[in-house]
TORNU-189424 format. One record per atom (N, C-alpha, C): residue number from 1; residue in three letters; x, y, z; atom name. Coordinates in nm, 3 decimals, always signed. Example, Ala and Ser with C-alpha at 12.3 -4.5 7.8 and 13.67 -1.06 7.14 Angstrom:
<nodes>
NODE	resi	resn	px	py	pz	name
NODE	1	ALA	+1.319	-0.569	+0.780	N
NODE	1	ALA	+1.230	-0.450	+0.780	CA
NODE	1	ALA	+1.320	-0.330	+0.780	C
NODE	2	SER	+1.285	-0.225	+0.708	N
NODE	2	SER	+1.367	-0.106	+0.714	CA
NODE	2	SER	+1.290	+0.003	+0.787	C
</nodes>
This chain:
<nodes>
NODE	resi	resn	px	py	pz	name
NODE	1	MET	+9.249	+11.125	+10.132	N
NODE	1	MET	+9.372	+11.050	+10.105	CA
NODE	1	MET	+9.346	+10.959	+9.985	C
NODE	2	ASN	+9.436	+10.965	+9.886	N
NODE	2	ASN	+9.417	+10.880	+9.770	CA
NODE	2	ASN	+9.471	+10.739	+9.797	C
NODE	3	LYS	+9.465	+10.653	+9.699	N
NODE	3	LYS	+9.502	+10.513	+9.719	CA
NODE	3	LYS	+9.650	+10.495	+9.753	C
NODE	4	TYR	+9.736	+10.579	+9.697	N
NODE	4	TYR	+9.879	+10.565	+9.729	CA
NODE	4	TYR	+9.907	+10.614	+9.871	C
NODE	5	GLY	+9.836	+10.716	+9.914	N
NODE	5	GLY	+9.847	+10.758	+10.053	CA
NODE	5	GLY	+9.800	+10.648	+10.147	C
NODE	6	ASN	+9.690	+10.587	+10.112	N
NODE	6	ASN	+9.637	+10.474	+10.189	CA
NODE	6	ASN	+9.738	+10.360	+10.191	C
NODE	7	ALA	+9.802	+10.334	+10.078	N
NODE	7	ALA	+9.902	+10.227	+10.071	CA
NODE	7	ALA	+10.019	+10.257	+10.165	C
NODE	8	ALA	+10.062	+10.381	+10.170	N
NODE	8	ALA	+10.174	+10.417	+10.258	CA
NODE	8	ALA	+10.138	+10.393	+10.404	C
NODE	9	VAL	+10.021	+10.435	+10.445	N
NODE	9	VAL	+9.977	+10.416	+10.583	CA
NODE	9	VAL	+9.963	+10.267	+10.614	C
NODE	10	ARG	+9.905	+10.192	+10.523	N
NODE	10	ARG	+9.890	+10.048	+10.544	CA
NODE	10	ARG	+10.025	+9.978	+10.549	C
NODE	11	ALA	+10.118	+10.022	+10.465	N
NODE	11	ALA	+10.251	+9.961	+10.464	CA
NODE	11	ALA	+10.320	+9.979	+10.598	C
NODE	12	VAL	+10.307	+10.097	+10.657	N
NODE	12	VAL	+10.367	+10.120	+10.789	CA
NODE	12	VAL	+10.305	+10.024	+10.890	C
NODE	13	LYS	+10.175	+10.008	+10.884	N
NODE	13	LYS	+10.107	+9.917	+10.977	CA
NODE	13	LYS	+10.152	+9.772	+10.954	C
NODE	14	PHE	+10.163	+9.730	+10.828	N
NODE	14	PHE	+10.210	+9.595	+10.799	CA
NODE	14	PHE	+10.349	+9.571	+10.857	C
NODE	15	TYR	+10.436	+9.672	+10.845	N
NODE	15	TYR	+10.571	+9.657	+10.898	CA
NODE	15	TYR	+10.572	+9.659	+11.050	C
NODE	16	THR	+10.506	+9.756	+11.109	N
NODE	16	THR	+10.515	+9.772	+11.255	CA
NODE	16	THR	+10.441	+9.663	+11.331	C
NODE	17	ASN	+10.343	+9.598	+11.269	N
NODE	17	ASN	+10.276	+9.489	+11.340	CA
NODE	17	ASN	+10.337	+9.352	+11.307	C
NODE	18	GLY	+10.446	+9.353	+11.230	N
NODE	18	GLY	+10.519	+9.229	+11.205	CA
NODE	18	GLY	+10.469	+9.145	+11.089	C
NODE	19	GLN	+10.371	+9.195	+11.016	N
NODE	19	GLN	+10.323	+9.119	+10.900	CA
NODE	19	GLN	+10.421	+9.123	+10.784	C
NODE	20	ALA	+10.505	+9.226	+10.780	N
NODE	20	ALA	+10.607	+9.238	+10.676	CA
NODE	20	ALA	+10.742	+9.255	+10.745	C
NODE	21	THR	+10.846	+9.195	+10.688	N
NODE	21	THR	+10.977	+9.202	+10.750	CA
NODE	21	THR	+11.065	+9.313	+10.694	C
NODE	22	THR	+11.026	+9.369	+10.580	N
NODE	22	THR	+11.101	+9.481	+10.522	CA
NODE	22	THR	+11.000	+9.587	+10.475	C
NODE	23	PRO	+11.044	+9.711	+10.463	N
NODE	23	PRO	+10.955	+9.814	+10.409	CA
NODE	23	PRO	+10.912	+9.783	+10.265	C
NODE	24	GLN	+11.003	+9.721	+10.189	N
NODE	24	GLN	+10.968	+9.683	+10.052	CA
NODE	24	GLN	+10.852	+9.584	+10.051	C
NODE	25	ASP	+10.861	+9.482	+10.136	N
NODE	25	ASP	+10.753	+9.383	+10.146	CA
NODE	25	ASP	+10.624	+9.448	+10.194	C
NODE	26	ALA	+10.635	+9.540	+10.287	N
NODE	26	ALA	+10.517	+9.609	+10.339	CA
NODE	26	ALA	+10.448	+9.688	+10.229	C
NODE	27	TRP	+10.527	+9.759	+10.148	N
NODE	27	TRP	+10.469	+9.835	+10.037	CA
NODE	27	TRP	+10.402	+9.740	+9.937	C
NODE	28	GLU	+10.469	+9.632	+9.908	N
NODE	28	GLU	+10.416	+9.532	+9.815	CA
NODE	28	GLU	+10.282	+9.478	+9.865	C
NODE	29	MET	+10.277	+9.441	+9.992	N
NODE	29	MET	+10.153	+9.388	+10.050	CA
NODE	29	MET	+10.041	+9.491	+10.044	C
NODE	30	ALA	+10.073	+9.615	+10.078	N
NODE	30	ALA	+9.971	+9.720	+10.080	CA
NODE	30	ALA	+9.918	+9.749	+9.940	C
NODE	31	THR	+10.008	+9.758	+9.843	N
NODE	31	THR	+9.962	+9.790	+9.707	CA
NODE	31	THR	+9.888	+9.673	+9.642	C
NODE	32	ILE	+9.926	+9.552	+9.675	N
NODE	32	ILE	+9.851	+9.436	+9.624	CA
NODE	32	ILE	+9.710	+9.437	+9.682	C
NODE	33	ALA	+9.698	+9.468	+9.809	N
NODE	33	ALA	+9.566	+9.472	+9.873	CA
NODE	33	ALA	+9.477	+9.579	+9.812	C
NODE	34	ILE	+9.536	+9.689	+9.771	N
NODE	34	ILE	+9.457	+9.800	+9.717	CA
NODE	34	ILE	+9.435	+9.789	+9.567	C
NODE	35	PHE	+9.538	+9.751	+9.492	N
NODE	35	PHE	+9.531	+9.756	+9.345	CA
NODE	35	PHE	+9.523	+9.621	+9.274	C
NODE	36	ARG	+9.556	+9.513	+9.341	N
NODE	36	ARG	+9.571	+9.378	+9.285	CA
NODE	36	ARG	+9.712	+9.360	+9.230	C
NODE	37	ASP	+9.762	+9.243	+9.246	N
NODE	37	ASP	+9.900	+9.208	+9.210	CA
NODE	37	ASP	+9.926	+9.225	+9.060	C
NODE	38	GLY	+10.037	+9.290	+9.029	N
NODE	38	GLY	+10.084	+9.301	+8.892	CA
NODE	38	GLY	+10.020	+9.409	+8.808	C
NODE	39	THR	+9.924	+9.482	+8.862	N
NODE	39	THR	+9.863	+9.589	+8.783	CA
NODE	39	THR	+9.960	+9.706	+8.772	C
NODE	40	ALA	+9.938	+9.792	+8.674	N
NODE	40	ALA	+10.024	+9.909	+8.656	CA
NODE	40	ALA	+10.021	+9.998	+8.780	C
NODE	41	SER	+9.906	+10.012	+8.840	N
NODE	41	SER	+9.895	+10.094	+8.961	CA
NODE	41	SER	+9.973	+10.032	+9.076	C
NODE	42	GLN	+9.970	+9.901	+9.086	N
NODE	42	GLN	+10.040	+9.832	+9.195	CA
NODE	42	GLN	+10.191	+9.843	+9.180	C
NODE	43	THR	+10.242	+9.845	+9.061	N
NODE	43	THR	+10.387	+9.847	+9.038	CA
NODE	43	THR	+10.443	+9.987	+9.011	C
NODE	44	LYS	+10.359	+10.088	+9.018	N
NODE	44	LYS	+10.400	+10.227	+8.990	CA
NODE	44	LYS	+10.519	+10.267	+9.077	C
NODE	45	GLY	+10.622	+10.320	+9.016	N
NODE	45	GLY	+10.747	+10.345	+9.086	CA
NODE	45	GLY	+10.756	+10.474	+9.166	C
NODE	46	CYS	+10.690	+10.581	+9.123	N
NODE	46	CYS	+10.707	+10.710	+9.189	CA
NODE	46	CYS	+10.659	+10.711	+9.335	C
NODE	47	PRO	+10.537	+10.667	+9.364	N
NODE	47	PRO	+10.497	+10.666	+9.505	CA
NODE	47	PRO	+10.577	+10.566	+9.587	C
NODE	48	LYS	+10.613	+10.455	+9.526	N
NODE	48	LYS	+10.694	+10.355	+9.596	CA
NODE	48	LYS	+10.831	+10.414	+9.632	C
NODE	49	GLY	+10.892	+10.483	+9.537	N
NODE	49	GLY	+11.022	+10.546	+9.562	CA
NODE	49	GLY	+11.014	+10.652	+9.670	C
NODE	50	ALA	+10.903	+10.726	+9.673	N
NODE	50	ALA	+10.885	+10.827	+9.778	CA
NODE	50	ALA	+10.873	+10.759	+9.915	C
NODE	51	PHE	+10.791	+10.657	+9.923	N
NODE	51	PHE	+10.772	+10.586	+10.050	CA
NODE	51	PHE	+10.902	+10.523	+10.098	C
NODE	52	LEU	+10.965	+10.446	+10.012	N
NODE	52	LEU	+11.088	+10.378	+10.052	CA
NODE	52	LEU	+11.201	+10.476	+10.079	C
NODE	53	GLY	+11.203	+10.587	+10.009	N
NODE	53	GLY	+11.303	+10.690	+10.034	CA
NODE	53	GLY	+11.289	+10.750	+10.172	C
NODE	54	LEU	+11.165	+10.777	+10.213	N
NODE	54	LEU	+11.142	+10.829	+10.348	CA
NODE	54	LEU	+11.181	+10.726	+10.453	C
NODE	55	CYS	+11.151	+10.600	+10.425	N
NODE	55	CYS	+11.192	+10.492	+10.518	CA
NODE	55	CYS	+11.344	+10.485	+10.526	C
NODE	56	GLU	+11.407	+10.495	+10.411	N
NODE	56	GLU	+11.552	+10.481	+10.403	CA
NODE	56	GLU	+11.626	+10.581	+10.492	C
NODE	57	VAL	+11.576	+10.703	+10.498	N
NODE	57	VAL	+11.645	+10.806	+10.577	CA
NODE	57	VAL	+11.592	+10.813	+10.720	C
NODE	58	GLY	+11.506	+10.718	+10.758	N
NODE	58	GLY	+11.459	+10.710	+10.895	CA
NODE	58	GLY	+11.351	+10.808	+10.932	C
NODE	59	LEU	+11.276	+10.857	+10.834	N
NODE	59	LEU	+11.171	+10.954	+10.861	CA
NODE	59	LEU	+11.034	+10.894	+10.891	C
NODE	60	VAL	+11.019	+10.763	+10.874	N
NODE	60	VAL	+10.889	+10.700	+10.898	CA
NODE	60	VAL	+10.893	+10.632	+11.034	C
NODE	61	LYS	+10.801	+10.671	+11.120	N
NODE	61	LYS	+10.795	+10.615	+11.256	CA
NODE	61	LYS	+10.779	+10.464	+11.251	C
NODE	62	GLY	+10.862	+10.397	+11.331	N
NODE	62	GLY	+10.852	+10.252	+11.343	CA
NODE	62	GLY	+10.932	+10.175	+11.240	C
NODE	63	ILE	+10.994	+10.246	+11.145	N
NODE	63	ILE	+11.074	+10.180	+11.043	CA
NODE	63	ILE	+11.216	+10.234	+11.052	C
NODE	64	PRO	+11.313	+10.148	+11.080	N
NODE	64	PRO	+11.451	+10.196	+11.092	CA
NODE	64	PRO	+11.509	+10.235	+10.956	C
NODE	65	GLY	+11.596	+10.334	+10.956	N
NODE	65	GLY	+11.665	+10.370	+10.833	CA
NODE	65	GLY	+11.744	+10.251	+10.779	C
NODE	66	GLY	+11.770	+10.253	+10.653	N
NODE	66	GLY	+11.843	+10.143	+10.590	CA
NODE	66	GLY	+11.857	+10.169	+10.442	C
NODE	67	ILE	+11.882	+10.065	+10.367	N
NODE	67	ILE	+11.892	+10.076	+10.222	CA
NODE	67	ILE	+11.771	+10.004	+10.164	C
NODE	68	TYR	+11.678	+10.084	+10.109	N
NODE	68	TYR	+11.551	+10.027	+10.065	CA
NODE	68	TYR	+11.515	+10.057	+9.920	C
NODE	69	THR	+11.582	+10.153	+9.857	N
NODE	69	THR	+11.540	+10.191	+9.722	CA
NODE	69	THR	+11.659	+10.240	+9.640	C
NODE	70	ASN	+11.646	+10.228	+9.510	N
NODE	70	ASN	+11.742	+10.286	+9.417	CA
NODE	70	ASN	+11.695	+10.423	+9.369	C
NODE	71	SER	+11.574	+10.460	+9.406	N
NODE	71	SER	+11.518	+10.587	+9.362	CA
NODE	71	SER	+11.598	+10.703	+9.421	C
NODE	72	THR	+11.636	+10.794	+9.336	N
NODE	72	THR	+11.702	+10.915	+9.386	CA
NODE	72	THR	+11.608	+11.034	+9.376	C
NODE	73	LYS	+11.543	+11.050	+9.263	N
NODE	73	LYS	+11.455	+11.166	+9.244	CA
NODE	73	LYS	+11.334	+11.162	+9.336	C
NODE	74	ASN	+11.262	+11.051	+9.336	N
NODE	74	ASN	+11.141	+11.043	+9.417	CA
NODE	74	ASN	+11.173	+11.049	+9.566	C
NODE	75	LYS	+11.283	+10.989	+9.604	N
NODE	75	LYS	+11.329	+10.997	+9.742	CA
NODE	75	LYS	+11.357	+11.142	+9.778	C
NODE	76	SER	+11.430	+11.212	+9.692	N
NODE	76	SER	+11.467	+11.350	+9.725	CA
NODE	76	SER	+11.344	+11.441	+9.728	C
NODE	77	TYR	+11.248	+11.420	+9.638	N
NODE	77	TYR	+11.125	+11.500	+9.642	CA
NODE	77	TYR	+11.053	+11.481	+9.776	C
NODE	78	ALA	+11.043	+11.357	+9.819	N
NODE	78	ALA	+10.971	+11.326	+9.942	CA
NODE	78	ALA	+11.044	+11.382	+10.065	C
NODE	79	VAL	+11.174	+11.366	+10.069	N
NODE	79	VAL	+11.252	+11.415	+10.182	CA
NODE	79	VAL	+11.244	+11.569	+10.189	C
NODE	80	ARG	+11.255	+11.634	+10.073	N
NODE	80	ARG	+11.242	+11.781	+10.070	CA
NODE	80	ARG	+11.104	+11.823	+10.117	C
NODE	81	ALA	+11.001	+11.751	+10.074	N
NODE	81	ALA	+10.864	+11.785	+10.113	CA
NODE	81	ALA	+10.847	+11.776	+10.264	C
NODE	82	ILE	+10.905	+11.675	+10.326	N
NODE	82	ILE	+10.896	+11.663	+10.472	CA
NODE	82	ILE	+10.968	+11.780	+10.539	C
NODE	83	SER	+11.082	+11.817	+10.488	N
NODE	83	SER	+11.155	+11.931	+10.544	CA
NODE	83	SER	+11.071	+12.058	+10.533	C
NODE	84	ILE	+11.006	+12.076	+10.421	N
NODE	84	ILE	+10.919	+12.193	+10.401	CA
NODE	84	ILE	+10.804	+12.190	+10.500	C
NODE	85	LEU	+10.740	+12.076	+10.515	N
NODE	85	LEU	+10.628	+12.063	+10.609	CA
NODE	85	LEU	+10.671	+12.090	+10.752	C
NODE	86	LYS	+10.790	+12.046	+10.789	N
NODE	86	LYS	+10.838	+12.069	+10.925	CA
NODE	86	LYS	+10.861	+12.218	+10.951	C
NODE	87	HIS	+10.903	+12.290	+10.848	N
NODE	87	HIS	+10.926	+12.434	+10.863	CA
NODE	87	HIS	+10.800	+12.516	+10.845	C
NODE	88	ASP	+10.706	+12.466	+10.766	N
NODE	88	ASP	+10.582	+12.539	+10.741	CA
NODE	88	ASP	+10.468	+12.440	+10.715	C
NODE	89	PRO	+10.402	+12.396	+10.822	N
NODE	89	PRO	+10.295	+12.296	+10.809	CA
NODE	89	PRO	+10.177	+12.341	+10.722	C
NODE	90	SER	+10.167	+12.469	+10.691	N
NODE	90	SER	+10.056	+12.515	+10.606	CA
NODE	90	SER	+10.063	+12.454	+10.466	C
NODE	91	TYR	+10.179	+12.408	+10.426	N
NODE	91	TYR	+10.191	+12.340	+10.296	CA
NODE	91	TYR	+10.110	+12.210	+10.293	C
NODE	92	GLY	+10.076	+12.159	+10.409	N
NODE	92	GLY	+10.002	+12.034	+10.416	CA
NODE	92	GLY	+9.860	+12.043	+10.366	C
NODE	93	SER	+9.812	+12.163	+10.345	N
NODE	93	SER	+9.674	+12.179	+10.297	CA
NODE	93	SER	+9.665	+12.197	+10.146	C
NODE	94	ASN	+9.779	+12.199	+10.078	N
NODE	94	ASN	+9.778	+12.218	+9.933	CA
NODE	94	ASN	+9.885	+12.132	+9.868	C
NODE	95	ILE	+9.841	+12.020	+9.813	N
NODE	95	ILE	+9.934	+11.922	+9.755	CA
NODE	95	ILE	+10.014	+11.980	+9.639	C
NODE	96	GLU	+9.952	+12.063	+9.557	N
NODE	96	GLU	+10.022	+12.122	+9.442	CA
NODE	96	GLU	+10.128	+12.222	+9.487	C
NODE	97	GLN	+10.096	+12.302	+9.587	N
NODE	97	GLN	+10.191	+12.399	+9.642	CA
NODE	97	GLN	+10.311	+12.326	+9.705	C
NODE	98	LEU	+10.283	+12.219	+9.778	N
NODE	98	LEU	+10.390	+12.139	+9.837	CA
NODE	98	LEU	+10.479	+12.080	+9.729	C
NODE	99	TRP	+10.418	+12.027	+9.625	N
NODE	99	TRP	+10.494	+11.967	+9.515	CA
NODE	99	TRP	+10.585	+12.071	+9.450	C
NODE	100	LEU	+10.530	+12.189	+9.419	N
NODE	100	LEU	+10.612	+12.293	+9.357	CA
NODE	100	LEU	+10.729	+12.333	+9.445	C
NODE	101	ALA	+10.706	+12.344	+9.574	N
NODE	101	ALA	+10.814	+12.378	+9.666	CA
NODE	101	ALA	+10.918	+12.267	+9.672	C
NODE	102	ALA	+10.873	+12.142	+9.671	N
NODE	102	ALA	+10.964	+12.027	+9.681	CA
NODE	102	ALA	+11.053	+12.012	+9.558	C
NODE	103	ILE	+11.003	+12.054	+9.443	N
NODE	103	ILE	+11.084	+12.040	+9.321	CA
NODE	103	ILE	+11.148	+12.172	+9.279	C
NODE	104	GLY	+11.138	+12.271	+9.365	N
NODE	104	GLY	+11.204	+12.399	+9.338	CA
NODE	104	GLY	+11.135	+12.482	+9.232	C
NODE	105	GLY	+11.004	+12.468	+9.217	N
NODE	105	GLY	+10.927	+12.551	+9.127	CA
NODE	105	GLY	+10.931	+12.511	+8.981	C
NODE	106	VAL	+11.000	+12.403	+8.949	N
NODE	106	VAL	+11.006	+12.355	+8.810	CA
NODE	106	VAL	+10.868	+12.305	+8.769	C
NODE	107	GLU	+10.830	+12.329	+8.645	N
NODE	107	GLU	+10.701	+12.279	+8.598	CA
NODE	107	GLU	+10.713	+12.130	+8.567	C
NODE	108	LYS	+10.657	+12.052	+8.654	N
NODE	108	LYS	+10.659	+11.907	+8.640	CA
NODE	108	LYS	+10.541	+11.855	+8.718	C
NODE	109	LYS	+10.467	+11.763	+8.661	N
NODE	109	LYS	+10.350	+11.709	+8.726	CA
NODE	109	LYS	+10.390	+11.604	+8.830	C
NODE	110	HIS	+10.328	+11.610	+8.946	N
NODE	110	HIS	+10.360	+11.509	+9.048	CA
NODE	110	HIS	+10.290	+11.379	+9.012	C
NODE	111	ASN	+10.345	+11.271	+9.062	N
NODE	111	ASN	+10.297	+11.138	+9.025	CA
NODE	111	ASN	+10.270	+11.058	+9.152	C
NODE	112	SER	+10.193	+11.117	+9.241	N
NODE	112	SER	+10.149	+11.058	+9.368	CA
NODE	112	SER	+10.253	+11.056	+9.478	C
NODE	113	GLN	+10.371	+11.114	+9.455	N
NODE	113	GLN	+10.470	+11.119	+9.561	CA
NODE	113	GLN	+10.417	+11.200	+9.680	C
NODE	114	MET	+10.353	+11.313	+9.651	N
NODE	114	MET	+10.306	+11.399	+9.759	CA
NODE	114	MET	+10.185	+11.339	+9.831	C
NODE	115	ASN	+10.111	+11.251	+9.765	N
NODE	115	ASN	+10.003	+11.180	+9.832	CA
NODE	115	ASN	+10.060	+11.091	+9.942	C
NODE	116	VAL	+10.171	+11.027	+9.913	N
NODE	116	VAL	+10.239	+10.943	+10.012	CA
NODE	116	VAL	+10.289	+11.030	+10.128	C
NODE	117	VAL	+10.357	+11.139	+10.094	N
NODE	117	VAL	+10.413	+11.228	+10.195	CA
NODE	117	VAL	+10.302	+11.281	+10.287	C
NODE	118	LEU	+10.196	+11.334	+10.228	N
NODE	118	LEU	+10.091	+11.394	+10.310	CA
NODE	118	LEU	+10.013	+11.291	+10.391	C
NODE	119	ALA	+9.996	+11.173	+10.338	N
NODE	119	ALA	+9.926	+11.069	+10.415	CA
NODE	119	ALA	+10.006	+11.033	+10.540	C
NODE	120	LEU	+10.136	+11.016	+10.524	N
NODE	120	LEU	+10.220	+10.985	+10.639	CA
NODE	120	LEU	+10.223	+11.102	+10.737	C
NODE	121	TRP	+10.237	+11.221	+10.684	N
NODE	121	TRP	+10.239	+11.343	+10.767	CA
NODE	121	TRP	+10.109	+11.359	+10.846	C
NODE	122	ASN	+9.998	+11.350	+10.776	N
NODE	122	ASN	+9.867	+11.374	+10.838	CA
NODE	122	ASN	+9.825	+11.264	+10.935	C
NODE	123	ASN	+9.886	+11.146	+10.923	N
NODE	123	ASN	+9.855	+11.035	+11.013	CA
NODE	123	ASN	+9.958	+11.021	+11.125	C
NODE	124	GLY	+10.043	+11.121	+11.141	N
NODE	124	GLY	+10.140	+11.120	+11.249	CA
NODE	124	GLY	+10.246	+11.013	+11.237	C
NODE	125	LEU	+10.279	+10.976	+11.114	N
NODE	125	LEU	+10.376	+10.868	+11.093	CA
NODE	125	LEU	+10.515	+10.917	+11.051	C
NODE	126	ILE	+10.537	+11.048	+11.061	N
NODE	126	ILE	+10.668	+11.103	+11.030	CA
NODE	126	ILE	+10.743	+11.128	+11.159	C
NODE	127	ALA	+10.868	+11.077	+11.163	N
NODE	127	ALA	+10.951	+11.092	+11.283	CA
NODE	127	ALA	+11.008	+11.233	+11.290	C
</nodes>
C-alpha cells in the first residue's frame, strides 16, 4: 500500500473514532501526518478527490454519504473502480488493469486514485 492508500485507511479511522468530524478533516489529518502540512504531496487533489468521492456516495464503511468534494473525474474513476471490483475482484491484484478498466481504456496515467481505492477495498472498508 502506498502513502495515499495509507492516508485513506487512516482517514477512515480518524473519522470513525471521532478524531475528525468530517471526511475532509479526516483526509487532511491523515495526509498531514504522512506528508507534512502544506507539501505538494499533502495537497495533491487526485487521491483526495477519489477518497472524498467514495465517501460522498456512501461507499466507505463508517462514513455517511453527503457532499464532500467538487471533484467529478476522480470521484467517477473511483466509483467505477469499486463497481468493477465488486463484479470481478481479480482486478484488485493489478492496479494498472483496474485503472484502465475504470477510465474505459483511454491512455491516461493514474495519479494515485487507484491506490486509494485498493487500500480501502483490501482493508474491508468498502460498503
